[in-house]
C-alpha positions as CSV (number, residue, x, y, z in Angstrom):
1,M,254.7,144.1,73.3
2,Q,252.3,142.3,75.5
3,I,252.6,142.9,79.3
4,Q,251.2,140.2,81.5
5,S,249.9,141.1,85.0
6,P,251.5,139.1,87.8
7,E,249.5,136.3,89.1
8,V,248.2,137.0,92.6
9,I,248.2,133.9,94.8
10,P,245.6,134.0,97.5
11,T,246.8,133.7,101.0
12,P,246.2,130.3,102.5
13,E,243.5,130.2,105.1
14,H,245.7,128.9,107.8
15,V,248.2,131.7,107.2
16,A,245.5,134.4,107.3
17,T,244.1,132.9,110.5
18,L,247.6,133.1,112.1
19,E,247.9,136.7,111.0
20,R,244.6,137.6,112.5
21,L,245.6,135.9,115.7
22,G,248.9,137.8,115.8
23,E,247.0,141.1,115.2
24,E,244.7,140.3,118.1
25,I,247.6,139.5,120.4
26,A,249.3,142.9,119.5
27,E,246.0,144.8,120.0
28,L,245.2,143.2,123.3
29,S,248.8,143.8,124.5
30,A,248.3,147.5,123.8
31,H,245.1,147.4,125.8
32,I,246.8,145.6,128.7
33,D,249.7,148.1,128.7
34,A,247.3,151.0,128.8
35,A,245.4,149.4,131.6
36,T,248.7,148.8,133.4
37,A,249.5,152.5,133.1
38,R,246.2,153.3,134.8
39,L,247.0,150.7,137.5
40,L,250.3,152.4,138.2
41,D,248.5,155.7,138.5
42,L,246.3,154.2,141.1
43,I,249.2,152.6,142.9
44,R,251.1,156.0,143.0
45,E,248.1,157.8,144.5
46,F,247.5,155.0,147.0
47,D,251.2,155.0,148.0
48,A,251.4,158.8,148.3
49,R,248.3,158.9,150.5
50,E,249.7,156.0,152.5
51,G,246.6,153.8,152.1
52,W,248.8,150.9,153.0
53,G,249.6,152.4,156.4
54,N,246.8,150.4,158.1
55,G,249.2,147.8,159.5
56,F,251.5,147.2,156.6
57,R,255.2,148.3,156.4
58,S,255.0,149.5,152.8
59,C,252.8,149.8,149.7
60,A,254.7,146.7,148.3
61,D,253.8,144.6,151.3
62,W,250.1,145.7,150.9
63,L,250.2,144.8,147.2
64,S,251.6,141.4,148.0
65,W,248.9,140.7,150.5
66,R,246.0,142.3,148.6
67,V,246.5,141.3,145.0
68,G,248.9,138.4,145.3
69,L,252.0,139.9,143.7
70,D,255.4,138.5,144.5
71,K,257.3,140.9,146.9
72,G,259.9,141.7,144.2
73,A,257.3,142.4,141.6
74,A,255.3,144.5,144.0
75,R,258.3,146.6,144.9
76,E,259.1,147.1,141.2
77,R,255.5,148.2,140.5
78,V,255.7,150.8,143.3
79,R,259.2,152.0,142.0
80,V,257.9,152.4,138.5
81,A,254.7,154.1,139.6
82,R,256.7,156.6,141.7
83,A,259.2,157.3,138.9
84,L,256.4,158.0,136.3
85,G,255.0,160.7,138.6
86,A,257.9,162.9,137.5
87,L,258.1,161.7,133.9
88,S,255.1,163.1,132.1
89,R,256.1,162.2,128.5
90,L,256.9,158.6,129.3
91,A,253.7,158.3,131.4
92,H,251.6,159.8,128.5
93,A,253.0,157.4,126.0
94,F,252.6,154.4,128.3
95,A,249.0,155.4,129.1
96,G,248.3,155.5,125.3
97,G,249.5,152.0,124.8
98,E,252.4,153.1,122.7
99,I,255.2,151.5,124.7
100,S,255.2,148.3,126.8
101,Y,255.6,147.9,130.5
102,S,258.9,146.1,129.9
103,K,260.3,149.2,128.2
104,I,258.9,151.6,130.8
105,R,260.3,149.5,133.6
106,A,263.8,149.7,132.1
107,L,263.6,153.4,131.2
108,T,262.5,154.5,134.6
109,R,265.8,153.2,136.0
110,V,267.7,156.1,134.3
111,A,265.2,158.6,133.0
112,T,265.0,162.1,134.3
113,P,262.7,165.0,133.2
114,E,265.6,166.3,131.2
115,T,266.4,163.0,129.4
116,E,263.0,161.4,129.0
117,E,262.3,162.9,125.6
118,Q,265.3,161.3,123.9
119,L,264.8,158.0,125.8
120,L,261.1,158.0,124.7
121,R,262.4,158.2,121.1
122,I,264.5,155.1,121.7
123,A,261.6,153.2,123.2
124,R,259.4,154.0,120.2
125,A,262.1,153.1,117.7
126,G,263.6,150.0,119.3
127,T,262.6,146.7,120.8
128,A,262.6,145.9,124.5
129,V,266.0,144.2,124.0
130,H,267.4,147.4,122.5
131,V,266.0,149.5,125.3
132,E,267.5,147.1,128.0
133,R,270.9,147.2,126.3
134,I,270.9,151.0,126.1
135,V,269.8,151.4,129.7
136,R,272.6,149.1,130.9
137,G,275.1,151.2,129.0
138,W,273.5,154.4,130.4
139,R,273.7,153.0,133.9
140,Y,277.3,152.1,133.4
141,M,278.1,155.7,132.5
142,D,276.2,156.9,135.6
143,R,278.1,154.5,137.9
144,K,281.4,155.4,136.2
145,A,280.7,159.1,136.8
146,E,279.7,158.4,140.4
147,A,282.7,156.3,141.1
148,Q,285.0,158.9,139.7
149,E,283.4,161.6,141.8
150,S,283.5,159.4,144.9
151,A,287.2,158.6,144.3
152,R,288.0,162.3,143.8
153,Q,286.3,163.2,147.1
154,H,288.1,160.4,148.9
155,T,291.4,161.4,147.5
156,S,290.9,165.1,148.4
157,R,290.0,164.3,152.1
158,A,292.3,166.2,154.4
159,L,292.6,167.7,157.9
160,H,295.1,170.6,158.3
161,V,296.2,171.5,161.8
162,S,298.5,174.4,162.5
163,H,299.3,177.0,165.2
164,D,298.6,180.6,164.8
165,D,300.9,183.4,165.9
166,D,299.1,183.7,169.2
167,G,299.4,180.0,169.9
168,M,295.8,179.1,169.0
169,V,295.3,175.9,167.0
170,V,293.8,176.4,163.6
171,I,291.9,173.5,162.0
172,R,290.8,173.3,158.4
173,G,289.7,170.3,156.6
174,R,287.6,168.5,153.9
175,L,285.7,165.3,154.8
176,T,283.6,163.0,152.8
177,S,279.9,163.4,153.3
178,E,279.4,160.4,155.6
179,V,282.3,161.3,157.8
180,G,281.2,164.9,157.9
181,A,277.7,163.9,158.9
182,L,279.2,161.8,161.7
183,L,281.4,164.7,162.9
184,L,278.5,167.1,162.9
185,R,276.3,164.7,164.8
186,A,278.9,164.2,167.4
187,L,279.5,168.0,167.8
188,E,275.7,168.6,168.0
189,A,275.4,166.0,170.7
190,A,278.3,167.4,172.7
191,R,277.1,171.0,172.3
192,E,273.7,170.1,173.6
193,T,275.2,168.3,176.6
194,L,277.4,171.3,177.4
195,Y,274.6,173.8,177.0
196,Q,272.1,171.8,179.1
197,R,274.8,171.3,181.8
198,S,275.7,175.0,181.9
199,R,272.0,176.0,182.0
200,A,271.3,173.6,184.9
201,E,274.4,174.8,186.8
202,A,273.7,178.5,186.1
203,R,272.8,180.7,189.1
204,P,269.8,183.1,188.9
205,T,272.3,186.0,188.6
206,D,273.8,184.4,185.5
207,S,270.6,184.6,183.5
208,T,271.5,187.9,182.0
209,Q,275.0,186.7,180.8
210,D,275.4,186.3,177.1
211,L,275.6,182.8,175.8
212,P,278.6,181.7,173.7
213,T,278.2,182.1,170.0
214,M,277.4,179.0,167.9
215,E,281.0,178.9,166.7
216,Q,282.3,179.0,170.3
217,Q,279.9,176.3,171.4
218,R,281.1,174.0,168.6
219,A,284.7,174.7,169.7
220,D,283.8,173.6,173.3
221,A,281.9,170.6,171.9
222,L,285.0,169.5,169.9
223,A,287.0,169.5,173.2
224,L,284.3,167.4,174.9
225,V,284.4,164.9,172.0
226,A,288.2,164.6,172.3
227,E,288.1,164.2,176.0
228,T,285.4,161.6,175.9
229,A,287.3,159.6,173.2
230,L,290.5,159.6,175.2
231,H,288.7,158.8,178.4
232,H,287.1,155.7,176.9
233,G,290.3,154.7,175.1
234,I,288.5,155.4,171.7
235,D,286.5,152.2,172.3
236,P,282.8,152.3,171.5
237,G,282.0,149.5,173.9
238,A,280.3,146.2,173.4
239,P,277.4,146.3,170.8
240,G,274.9,144.9,173.3
241,E,275.6,147.6,175.9
242,R,276.0,150.3,173.3
243,Y,272.5,149.9,171.9
244,Q,270.7,148.9,175.1
245,I,267.6,150.9,176.0
246,V,266.6,150.9,179.7
247,V,262.9,151.5,180.6
248,H,261.7,151.9,184.2
249,V,258.1,150.9,184.5
250,D,255.8,150.0,187.4
251,A,254.3,146.6,187.5
252,A,250.8,148.1,187.8
253,V,251.4,150.1,184.5
254,L,252.4,146.9,182.7
255,A,249.3,145.2,183.8
256,D,247.0,148.1,183.0
257,S,247.9,151.1,181.0
258,D,245.3,153.2,182.7
259,Q,247.0,152.8,186.1
260,V,249.0,155.6,187.6
261,G,252.8,154.9,187.7
262,Q,256.1,155.5,186.1
263,S,257.0,154.5,182.5
264,V,260.2,156.3,181.7
265,L,263.5,155.9,179.9
266,E,266.8,156.1,181.8
267,D,267.0,159.9,181.4
268,G,263.5,160.4,182.7
269,V,261.7,160.8,179.4
270,R,258.1,159.6,179.5
271,V,257.3,156.4,177.5
272,P,253.7,155.5,176.7
273,A,252.5,152.5,178.7
274,G,251.7,150.6,175.4
275,T,255.4,151.0,174.4
276,S,256.5,149.7,177.7
277,Q,254.3,146.7,177.4
278,R,255.6,146.0,173.9
279,L,259.2,146.3,175.1
280,A,258.5,144.0,178.0
281,C,257.1,141.4,175.8
282,D,260.6,140.2,174.7
283,A,263.4,141.8,176.7
284,S,265.8,141.4,179.6
285,R,264.0,142.0,182.9
286,V,265.3,143.2,186.2
287,V,262.8,143.3,189.1
288,M,263.4,146.1,191.7
289,R,261.5,146.5,195.0
290,H,261.2,149.9,196.5
291,G,260.6,151.0,200.0
292,E,257.9,153.4,201.1
293,D,260.4,156.3,200.8
294,G,261.1,155.3,197.2
295,R,264.5,153.9,197.7
296,V,265.5,150.6,196.1
297,V,265.6,147.8,198.8
298,E,266.0,144.8,196.5
299,V,267.3,144.2,193.0
300,G,266.7,140.8,191.2
301,T,269.0,139.3,188.7
302,R,268.6,140.1,185.0
303,T,266.6,137.4,183.2
304,R,265.3,137.0,179.7
305,T,261.5,137.2,179.3
306,I,261.7,134.5,176.7
307,P,264.5,131.9,177.4
308,P,266.9,131.1,174.6
309,A,265.7,127.5,174.1
310,L,262.1,128.7,173.8
311,R,263.1,131.5,171.4
312,R,264.7,129.0,169.1
313,A,261.6,126.9,169.1
314,L,259.5,130.0,168.4
315,H,261.6,130.9,165.4
316,H,261.6,127.4,164.1
317,R,257.8,127.2,164.3
318,D,256.8,130.6,163.0
319,R,259.6,131.1,160.5
320,G,259.0,134.8,160.4
321,C,256.5,137.6,161.3
322,R,253.0,136.1,161.4
323,F,251.2,139.4,160.6
324,P,249.2,138.9,157.4
325,G,251.3,139.9,154.3
326,C,254.6,140.3,156.2
327,G,256.7,137.2,156.7
328,L,259.9,139.1,157.7
329,S,262.4,136.5,158.7
330,F,263.4,138.0,162.0
331,G,261.2,139.3,164.7
332,Q,260.3,139.6,168.4
333,G,258.3,137.3,170.6
334,H,254.9,138.6,171.4
335,H,252.8,137.3,174.3
336,L,249.3,136.8,173.1
337,R,248.3,137.2,176.7
338,H,250.8,139.5,178.3
339,W,252.8,138.0,181.1
340,A,251.9,141.0,183.3
341,H,248.3,139.8,182.9
342,G,249.2,136.3,184.0
343,G,249.9,135.0,180.5
344,P,252.5,132.1,180.5
345,T,255.7,132.3,178.6
346,T,255.0,129.2,176.6
347,L,255.2,128.4,172.9
348,S,251.4,128.3,172.6
349,N,251.1,131.8,174.1
350,L,253.8,133.3,171.8
351,A,253.8,134.5,168.2
352,L,256.7,136.0,166.2
353,L,256.1,139.6,165.0
354,C,258.5,142.0,163.4
355,R,259.2,145.3,165.1
356,R,256.7,147.2,163.0
357,H,253.8,144.8,163.6
358,H,254.7,144.3,167.2
359,R,254.1,148.0,167.6
360,A,250.9,147.7,165.6
361,V,249.5,145.1,168.0
362,H,250.5,146.9,171.2
363,E,250.1,150.6,170.3
364,E,247.9,150.9,167.2
365,G,244.8,148.9,168.1
366,Y,245.4,145.7,166.2
367,T,244.7,142.5,168.1
368,V,245.7,138.9,167.7
369,D,244.4,135.7,169.3
370,R,244.9,132.0,168.8
371,G,241.8,130.2,167.7
372,P,240.6,126.8,168.9
373,D,242.3,125.1,166.0
374,G,245.7,126.8,166.8
375,T,245.6,129.4,164.0
376,L,246.3,133.0,164.7
377,Q,243.4,135.4,164.2
378,F,244.3,139.1,163.5
379,R,241.8,141.9,163.6
380,W,241.8,145.5,162.4
381,P,241.6,148.2,165.1
382,D,237.8,148.4,164.4
383,G,237.4,144.7,165.1
384,R,237.1,143.4,161.5
385,P,239.0,140.2,160.8
386,L,242.3,140.7,159.0
387,P,242.7,137.5,156.9
388,D,245.9,136.0,155.7
389,V,244.5,135.9,152.2
390,P,241.9,138.6,151.3
391,E,238.7,137.9,149.4
392,P,239.2,137.9,145.6
393,S,237.9,140.9,143.7
394,A,235.0,140.4,141.3
395,V,236.0,139.7,137.7
396,P,233.7,140.5,134.7
397,R,232.4,137.5,132.7
398,D,234.3,138.8,129.7
399,P,237.3,140.6,131.1
400,V,238.8,141.3,127.6
401,H,235.6,143.0,126.4
402,A,235.5,145.0,129.7
403,L,239.1,146.0,129.2
404,R,238.4,147.3,125.7
405,E,235.3,149.1,126.8
406,A,237.2,150.8,129.7
407,N,240.0,151.9,127.4
408,G,237.5,153.2,124.8
409,A,235.7,155.2,127.5
410,R,239.1,156.9,128.2
411,G,239.3,158.0,124.6
412,L,241.9,155.4,123.5
413,R,241.7,154.0,120.0
414,L,244.1,151.1,120.2
415,H,245.0,148.7,117.4
416,A,247.7,146.2,116.5
417,G,250.1,148.8,115.3
418,T,249.9,151.0,118.4
419,I,252.6,149.2,120.3
420,A,254.8,148.3,117.4
421,S,258.3,149.7,117.2
422,T,259.8,151.3,114.1
423,W,262.9,149.1,114.1
424,L,263.7,147.8,110.6
425,G,266.2,145.1,111.6
426,E,269.4,147.1,111.6
427,R,272.1,146.2,114.2
428,L,272.2,148.2,117.4
429,D,275.6,149.9,118.2
430,V,275.2,150.5,121.9
431,G,278.5,152.2,122.3
432,W,277.7,154.8,119.6
433,A,274.2,155.3,121.1
434,I,275.6,156.0,124.6
435,D,278.2,158.4,123.1
436,V,275.5,160.3,121.4
437,L,272.9,160.3,124.2
438,H,274.7,160.4,127.5
439,T,276.1,163.8,128.5
440,L,278.9,162.2,130.6
441,A,280.2,159.9,127.8
442,A,283.9,160.5,127.4
443,G,285.9,160.6,124.2
444,P,285.1,161.8,120.7
445,A,281.8,160.6,119.2
446,R,282.2,157.6,116.9
447,T,280.3,156.9,113.7
448,P,277.9,154.0,113.9
449,N,278.8,150.7,112.5
450,S,275.4,150.6,110.8
451,L,272.4,152.8,110.5
C-alpha cells in the first residue's frame, strides 16, 4: 500500500506578515506592562515619602499636574501602587510581564496576602474579561457579608437601664461603632471640661486629695452630657453658629506677622499670625476698638470681607482653585495683596484657592501674583516658578528600543507568549468559581457547567 505525504501549502505572505505583526504587538505589550510595574513601584515610593507634599493635596493631584494623567486615572494608579506593596506574588508576576495592568487593576480591588495566590492563578489562566467577572462576583460576596454583619450589629443595638437594690441606676448597652465613637467623644469632652473646671477651682489645700477614678469621671461626664442636652433642648443649633471659629487678632499683626500683638482663638489658644492672615482673607469681620486700659470701647457691625456679589463674580471667573494642578470646584477668596496691607477687595486683586492651597500661600512660603497680562504666577517657596503645565520630559529617539533595553537590563526575557493566558475557549461559570474560591460563599459547592 502506498502512503502519500500530505501536501504542505505555504502560508501566504500577507498572513505571515500579520502573524509577525501580532507577535510584535504581544511582545511589546509585555514590555509595556513590565515597565508599568516599575512605574507603579516608583509611584508607591514617591507617595510613601510624600514627594507630592510640596504644594499638592495628594499624589494623584501631583501626577495629574506632572505627567498629564486624568484625575481618575491618577487616583487609580496610586491605589493600585499602594495595594501591590502588600501583594508580593501579584507584584512579581506583573513586573515579569506575565499579567496585564488591566488584570492587576481588577485583582487589587479584592486581593489580600491570603488570597493573592489563587487569584494569580485565575489571572494567568483567564482573560481580562474573566478576571473582571470573577472580581465582580468576589466583591458581591464581600458586600453581602459586610451587609449581613452591619444588619446584625444594627439589630443587636440596645441600651438596658435598670435600678439596683440600693437605688443606683445600672446602664448596660451595645452600640454600633459610629454611635459608640460619638458617645465616647462626648464623654471625653465632658470629662475634660469637668476635670479642668475642678482643677481651676481647687484650693491649694486640695492638691493632696485623690482624683476620681476614670470610671467615676465618666459617670460625672455622662451627667454633664445629659444636663447640657436638656438645657439646650437637644438642639445642636444653627450650622453657621455651630461651626463658627472666632479669632481675635490685632490689626498690626494682620499687617505684619513680626509685630507684637494678640492672635488667639476664643478660648485664648495662640494662633500663628500667618493663619490669622489666611482666615481674615475671606471671613466675617468685626472691628473692635479698645481703650488704654484694654476695655472694649467700640464694636463695629459684622461685615463680610468679600461681599456676596463679588464672591459670585469670583467663582464665575475662576471656576475653581487656581493653584496649578488643583482645580477643586469650591474654595476661598484670596487677596493677592492683603487688605491689611492696603490691598483692595476687588476682582482683580482676588483669586480663588481651595483651603489646602490657601494655607500653602499664607503659611508654607508659596507666593502668587498677577502678571501684566492678567495671568496668575505661582512660585515655589524657594522662588522658582510653578507653571500650570510643567516642562515635558525628554523622550529617547527610539522609545521602543529604549524600553526593550531597560527591561533586558533588569533581567527580563519577554516574548509574545509571556503575557498570553492559558484559556482554551471554555465557558466561564462565575457562580461555581466564586463558590470554590470565596470563603464566605454560602451553600453547597456546585459542579461546573463546563470545564
